N, C-alpha and C positions, 0 to 999 in steps of 0.2 A: 192456404197455404201463402206464407209472405217470405220475402228474401229481401233483405236490407242492405246495401253496400256501404260501404264508408271507406276512406284512407286515399282517395284521390287527391290531386293538387298540381301545383305546378313544380316542376323539379328542374337542374340544369342536366344537361347532357352527362352521363357518366354517374348520375345520381341514382337512388334507391327510393322505392315507395312499397309499403306493405298493403295491400287491399285486404278488408275484411266483408264476408257476407254472412249475416246472422239470418238463420232460419227459423221459422216457426210454422205450426200448423200440421206438421207431419212428423213421422219417427225419422230424425234425421239420420241416425246412424244406419239405418237399413239402405241407404241411398247412395249410388254414384252422383258425383257433383262436377260440374265445369264453369270454367271462365272463359267467356267470349269478349271480344273487342269490335269496336265499329269506328272506323275513321270516315271522315266526309270524302264522298267520292269512292269509296273502296265497299267491298261486299263484307258482310260480317264474317268474322274467324275465330275458329275454336282455338284458343290460346293454350289450355291445359284443361287435364280431366284427372279424377282420381276416383277410385274404385271406393265402395262402403267401407271396406276395411282399412283402405288407405296402402294397401300392398302393392298397388300398382297405379303407376301415373304416367301419362302421356303428354307431351308437348307440340306445339306447332315449331317446325323447323325454325322459324326466325327467331324463337326465344330460347331454344334449346342452350342449356349452360347458363343462363342468366336467370331464368324465372323458376320459381319453385311453388308448386301447389300444396299445400296441407290441410288437414282438418283437427279439429278437437271436437269430439263429439260430446263432451260433458259441456260445453259451451253452445253446441248446435251452430259450429261456424265453420266456415271454408276461408282460407287465407290463401291470398297471391303475393309471394315475396318478389318484387322485381328489383333486380341488380343491372347495374351497367345500362341503364336506361339510353335510349336513342331518339332522336326526333320522330322517327318513324313509328315508334312505340305510342304517339300522341293518338288517343282513341277515348270513346266511352267504353268502359269496362262493366261488363255484366256478369253475374252469376246466373246459374241455370241448372234447374233440377229438371231433369229429362223424364223421368217418371211421372211427373205434374205437368210437364210442359208448362213450367212456371218459371218467368224472369223477375228479376230484380229492375229496380228503378235506373240504375247505372250509376256509375260514377266517372268524371271526366279526370282524364289523366294527361297532361301537356308538359311535353319534354323538348324545353326552350333555352337559349341562354339570353 
């Protein structure tokens, strides 16, 4: 099982980024996926979750209305669209496949002017 995140970077407050997580080594379409983030000095936080069918999504209160999780099973990829970014969104973002207890290597998101 391998998860590879991409799409992080430095963005100004109010800006947008789209993170991608390419999955391999398992039947991606059968499993729910999640995005977590970990900021220095803080506990790891569940940011967003999507079911295997994509029919249900959940979000942390801190990102509701700003972030959108989606998946493309043809590409074995889960996305996190992040809009209206704030400095407090700065963290390393990880995708996670709970069924396999598998984490990606993470991608850094820095929101700063």
